N, C-alpha and C positions, 0 to 999 in steps of 0.2 A: 552566546549559545542558549538555546531554549532551556527552560527549567520546568520541572514537573512537581505537582503536589497533589496529594489526595484531597478531595473536596466533596463533601456531602454524598459519600459513597461512590463517587465518580473520580474524575481527575480534572485538574486545571493545568493547562499547557500555556506557558508564557513564551512567546516568540521574541526574538531580537532581530532588529534590522530587516533584512529581506526574507527571513525564514518563512513567515506567513505567506508572502507572495509566492515563494518557491513551492510551497505545499499546495497552494491554490492552483498553480500552473500544472503541477503533477496530477491533481484531481481532474483538471480539464482534459489533459492528454489521455488519462485513463478513460474518461467518459467518451472521448472520440473513439478510442480503441474498441470500447464495448458497443458503441452505437453502430459502427460500421466495421465489424471484424473482417479482415482480409484472410481467408482460409489458408493462404500460403505464408502468412506472417508467422515467423517462429514464436513471437510473443503470444499470439492467439493460441497457437498449438500448446504452448506451455500453460496458459490460463485455462484452456479447455482440452485437457488431454483425453485421448480415447480411452474408454472404460475397459475395452477388451482388445487383445491383439488381433483377433479375427475381424476383418473389415465388416462382414455381415453382422456379427454380434455387436460391434461397435455402433454400426448404423442403427440397428434395432434399439439399442440402449438409448442412443441420442434421440430417436423418434419418441421413445417411452417418456423421457424426462422433458422433452421439448425445450422451452427457453428457461426452465427453472433455474439452472445454474447461472445463466447470464442475468436473470432477474434478481437473484440473490446478490450477485456482485454489484449490480447497479444499485440495489437498495443500500448496501453497505457504503458504497461511494457517495451516495446522496446524503447519508448521515454525516459524513465528513464535510461535504460541501456546505450543508446547512450550518454546521458549527462554525465554519470559516466565513460564511457570507456576512458581508457588511462590516467586516473588521478593517481597521486602518492598515496601512501597508507595513507598519513597524511597531515594535513594542506592544504586541497584541497579547491578550489573555483569552484563551478559548477554553470554556468549560465543557467538558465531555460528560454528559449524564451517565450514571452507572449502567443503564440499560444499553448504551451506545458503545461501551468500551470494547466489547467483542467485535462489533461491526468495524470499528476503527482498526483493530488488529488484523482482521481479514482484509480490509482495504489496503492497509500498508503491506501486508504480504503479497497481495496482487501487484501492487506498484513495484515492489522489489523483484518479484518474479519476472515481470515484463522488462524492467530495466536490466536485470541481470542476464536475461536471455539475449537481449539486444547487444549487450557488451560481451557476450560469450564468457561469462564468469564461471570459474570453477573454484574449488576449495583453495587451490594454490594462488590463484589470482586475487581471491578475496582476502587472503592472509598477508599478502605482500604489502610492504610500505608503499604509499603512493609516490609516484615519481612525477614531479611537476612538469617534466619535459614530455611525458606521455600524453598523447592527444585525448586519451580517455580518463585522465586524472580527475577532471571536474565531475564527470558522470559517476566515476567510482566514489568520489567524495559524497555525492548525493545518495548513492546506494548505501554507504556506511551510515550517513545521517539518518536515513529512513529506518535502518536497523536499530539505531540508537533510540529513536523515538518509540519504535515498537517495543524494544527491551524495557524502556522506562515505563511505558503504559502497562506492560505485562507485570512488572514488579508491583505497581500500584494495584492491579487487579488481584494478584497473588496475595499480597498483604491483606487486602480487603476480605478475601475468602478464608484466610487463616485466622482472622480475628473475630 
C-alpha cells in the first residue's frame, strides 16, 4: 500500500507494486474524457454541472466562462501526469511540490467524481463492505483507494498549514 510523508513543504508519495501504473492509467483516462467530452456522458455532466437550472441562464454562463473550467481541470491533471512521468512501474516515490498539492487534490476529486458517477455510487453503496462477487468490486476498490490518497494528501496539507 502506498505511503505518504511530508517533504519540503510538499509531500512524498511512495507507491508499491502496480499503484503507480494504476494512477497513471486513471490520469490518461481522465485526459481522454477532458479532451473529447461527450455531452451525454453522465461523468461529463458531473464534472461540468450547469451553473443555473434555467437552460438559457446556464448557456449564457457557459458562454461567459468559455473553456476556463475545462482548462483548470486539464492544468491540474497535467501536474499529476508530470509528477508521475518517467517513474518505474513499481516501488515509486513521487515528490509533490507544495504548490502542486491543491492541484493533486482537485484532480483526485475529479477522478473520483467521474468514477463514482459511472458506478452510480451513493452514500449507502460507498459505505458498504466490498463484495468480491460483485462485478463492480474492483472499480469500487479503486474509488476507495483514490479517496484514501486524497485524504492522506489533505492531512499533509492541513498539517503544513497549521504549523
